[in-house]
C-alpha positions, 0 to 999 in steps of 0.5 A: 374515682375509686383510687385504683390502678388496674392492669388489664389483659386486652387479649383476655378482656379482663383485669389482671391486677388491681391496686387500691391507693389511699389517694388519687393517682395521676400518671403511670409510666412503664420502664422501657428496659424492664417492662415488668416495672411500672411507676405511679405518681400519686397525690400523697407526694410520692411515686410508687414503683411496682413489679407487675408480677407482685402488685400487693406492695410497691418495690420502692417508694420515691419520696421528697416532693412536698405536694401532689406528684402530677407527672412521672416518666422513665429515662430511655435507659430505664435507670432513672425516673423524673417526676413533676409536682405541684410543689413546683419542682422536678426531681430525678430519682435513681430507679432503685433509690427512694430519694431524689438525686437532683431537684430543679425549682420552677 
């Protein structure tokens, strides 16, 4: 409800990082190859990639959706991100690019 993404250290039972977003986030996905990177799907029609060592600013903003992004996941190689949105599209983004490489309409 407070539009925050919080990373917890389970061993220490405390919050490690807290990021306040302008809109609600609906999904988080970890990079399976580079586990320091996490991508967050947001209601502002973007996906945000963060390096968990420096969560003050996103390392990449993935744009192109025109409605809230509800789902996001990494490929098995960790080089691509797939996202699904209320705009009835599925988009494939290269991990290090801000714009989608492919789009599928539903």
